[in-house]
N, C-alpha and C positions, 0 to 999 in steps of 0.2 A: 616629585609626584608621590602621593601617598599610596598605600598598598591597595586600597579599594579602587582607586582610579587606574592603577596598573592592571589589576585583575580585569576591570571592565575593558581596558584597551586590548589586553591579550585575547579575551573572548570575542570581542567584536571584530578583531582582525582575522581570527582563524575560523570562526564559526558563523558564517553568514546564513542566508536563507538556503533551504534545500533546493538544489538545481532540479532540472527536469527529471521526472520519474521515468527512467529509461527501461526498466524491467518490463518485458512483455509478459503479462499476467494471464494465467489460466482463468477462464471465465467462472462465474459463480455456479454453485450447484443448483440453487433455486433460481427460477426465472419467472417473475410475476408480471412482466410487461411484454409478453410474446404477442405475435400476430394471432389472428383468429384461428388459423390452422394449428399453431403451437398450443393455444389454450386448450384445444381438444386433448392434447397429450397430458395435461395436468389433471385430468379427471381420474380419481381413484389411484393416485400415485403416492409413493412414500419415499422417505429418505433413509439413508443407510446409517444406522446408529453407530457403527464402529468407526465411522469417519470423524465425527465431531464430538462424540461422547455427551451430547446434550441436545435437547429438543430444538428443532429449527422451525420457528414460526408455527404455521398451522399444519405443516406436513406431517403425515403419519410416519412413525418410526417402524421400519420393517427389519427383519433379520436378513443377513447376507444371502441366505439361500432364496428367500422370497425376491429380493432385489435381482439376483441373477436370473431367476425364472422369468420375472417380468421383462427383463432386458432381452432375454432370448426370444420372448414372445413378440418383441418388436416395439416395446414402450420406450420412446425416446428419452423421457426423463430418467428412467432407470439405466438406460444405456449410457447416458452421460455420467450418472452416478458411478457406474462400473468403471468408466474411464478415469474418473477422479481417483477412485480407490487404487486402480492399477498404476496410476501415475505416482501415487504416494508409496507404492510398493510395500503394502502393509504385511505381505507374507511372500514366501518364495513362489507362490502360485501366480503372482501378479508381475507385470513388467511394463515399461514404457511402450513397447511394441504392441502389447495387448491394449493398452490405454488408447493408442491411436486408432486401433480397429474399432473399439467401442465408440469413440468420439465420431468417427466417420459414419458409422451406422446411424447414429442419431442425427448427424449433420445432413445426411442425404434425405432425411425426413423433414428438413427445414428447421431443425431445432437450433436457434441462434447461439445459445451458450456453447453447444457442442461444436458448432461451426467455428467459433472463436478458439475453442480449445484445440481443435484440429489444426487451425492455422498456427497457433503458438508452437505446437509440436513440430510442424514443418519448418518454421522459422529457426527454431533452436536445434533442429536435428535430433529430437528426442524420439527414440524408437524408429527412426527412419533417417534417410539422408536429408540434409537441408534442401528445401524446395520452395522458393519464393513464389513461383507461379501458382502452386497449389495453395499456398498460404493466402495469397492475394485473392484467389477465387473464393475461398471460404470467408474471408473478411468482408468482401464485397457482398456476398450472399447475406451475411448477418447484418451488414450496414443497411441493405435495402429494407430490412425489417425495422430499422430505427434503433437497433441495439447499440447502446452507448459504448460498451466495451470494445466493439468492433471499430468504431471511429477512433477511439483512444489508440488502439494498436496500429491503425493505419497512420495516424499522426506520428507515432514513433518511427515507423518505417520511412516516412518522408523526411522527418527531422534528421534521421541517421543516414539516409540514402541507402537503405537496405532493400534490395530487390526492386527499387524504383530510383529515379534520379532524385538527388537531394533537393528538396523544395520546402523551405521554411514557411513560406506563405501558405502552401497547401497543408502543411502540418498544422498551422494555426487554424485553418478552416475546419480540418477534421477534429481538432480538439474542441472547437466551438460546437460542432454538431454533437460530439459525445457529451460535452458539458451540458448542452441544452436537453439532452436525453437523460441526464441525471447521473452520469458516471463521474464519481468523485475524483478519480485519477485524471481524467480529461479536464475537469474543473480546476484541479490544482495546477496542471501543466499550462493551461490557458492563463491562469493567474500569474504564473511565473513568466510567461512570455510578455505580458503587459508590465509586470514588475521590472523586467530587465530590458524591455524594448527590443525583443527578438522577434522578427517577422511582423511586428505590429508596432505602432508608435507607443513609447513608454507612457503609461497611464496608471498611476498608483491607485486612483479611485476605482478603476475597473478591476485592477489586480485584487484589491481588498474585497470587492463584491464576489469574485470567483473563489478566492480563498475562503471567504466566509461561508459560501454555499457548500464547499467541500468539507470545511471544518464541521459544519452542522451535520454533515453525513458521517462524521467520525473519522475523516481522513487524517492520519497522523502527520503527513508531510504538509498538508494545508494548515493544520493547527500550529505546527512549528513556524511556518512562514508568516502566518498572521500574527503569531505571538511576537515574532521578531520585529514586525512593523510597529506593534504597540510598544515594544521595548524601546525602539529608536524614535518613535513619534513621527514615522514617515507615512504619509497618506491618510493618517487619522491621528487623533489626539494621543499624546504619550500617556500610557496607563500601565504602571508596573503590576497592579493587581490582576488585570486581565491578561497581561503577558505571562505572569506566573501560572495562572489557571490553565491557559492554553498550552504552555510548555509542559506542564504536569500531565495533561491529557495525552499529549503526543509521546512524552517520555514513558508513560505507563504502557504504551503500545510497543515500545522498543525502539523508537526513533532516536538514534544516537546523538544527532545534533541537538535535539531538544533536551536530551539528558545532560549534555555539557552545559547548555544555557541554563537549565534548571539548577545545576550544581553551582554555576556562577551566582544565580539569584539567591540561593541559600547562603553562599559564602559572603555576599555583600549585604544581605538583609534587605533585598529589594523585593517588594510585594509579599514578603513573608519575614518572620523573625529570623535573625541570623542563626545558622545552625551548621557549623563546619563539618561534624561527622556525617550528617545527611548529605551535605554538598559533596563530600568526598565519595560517598557511596554511589551517587548518581554518575559522577565522572569516571570512577573506576569501572562501573557497569558498561559505560560507553567504550572505554579503552579495552576492556576484556572482549567486547564484541568486535574489536578491530578499528575503532575510530580513535585515533591518537591526537586529535586536534585540541583536546583539553589537557594534554600531559603537563604543560607548563603550569597551568593553574592547579592541577592535581598535586604536583610536587610542592608548590607553594603552601597549599593547605596541609599537606603531609607533615611539614615541619612544625605545625601548630597542634598536632594531635598526640595523645599519649599512646604507648604501645597497645594498651587495652582498647582504646577508641579505634585505632587503626584495624585491629583484628576484628572487632565487631562490625566496623564499616565495610570491610572486605566481605564478610559473611552476608551482610545485607545486600551488597552488590551482586553476590552470587544468586541470592533469592530474586532480586529484581530482574536479572537476566532470564531466570527460569520462568517467571511470571510473564515477562515480555514476549518470550518465545511462544508460550502457550496462547497468548492473546493474538499474536500475529498468525499463528496456525489456524485458530478458530475463525478469525476475521477473513482469512483467505477463502474460507468455505462458506461464507455468508452471502445472502442475496445482494 
């Protein structure tokens, strides 16, 4: 077996498609698909510049004092903003307990993102004791408004059997509702269920459809999984160039499985010219972030690089991790 075939075998054995996204995510700061009642809250509102360090859509940027003032006056959008800032603990004046208070103030006004945020706080026991009853109440309130992230979180609870009886079929139904509402994590998870035949009949064509919709929304996990299907030629025609492009998009966002696969493609010259130093940088970046699945390939490449190349590649990996962390932080705060 030649080296390129061995490398391909190693990667395909240890880095498959990303499994279900299990993290319960805090809802987005901006919410543009609220009910009529919630849309009233969006009038004359602004976002908090210190959170994202960059403009957010058409929202006005306001200083922290203005945000706090509007929140105290009862504006749900700004109350949710204050909760996000408190959850990030950007200074000693903020805390998870304060975040929960802000989220619940906005949640009681019917603001769906805050309802999901409050639920996530209760599920994880952030700023409070874990309370699945309260979490489920807020998730169902947000779901009744058709808020996709609420269905996504409900699907996770049923999939895991957290606070509810484990029910994979119900999880699939919730992911479908969230996917149809446009939530990219729900779309990705639904794609994975069809990809793997979990709770639904295995159907790669349907998996590809949901992965594609989520990837079009910039979801790194979906980009990785769709790229893997292109790489293997499963459910669609084999296409190294498209696989490389999608792996690169996911890797740039910090998805470690995609970083390892991208390193493999650079090392084998698949979909891109062969480039061992760049391959090494991507795999080291994944390993530094805690994903050791590419270590065998990394050691194989390491023997082919000079000390100077290794030093530069490791520095590039450090920069990749810094850029990936920044993208993930910004994306977590996007609509």
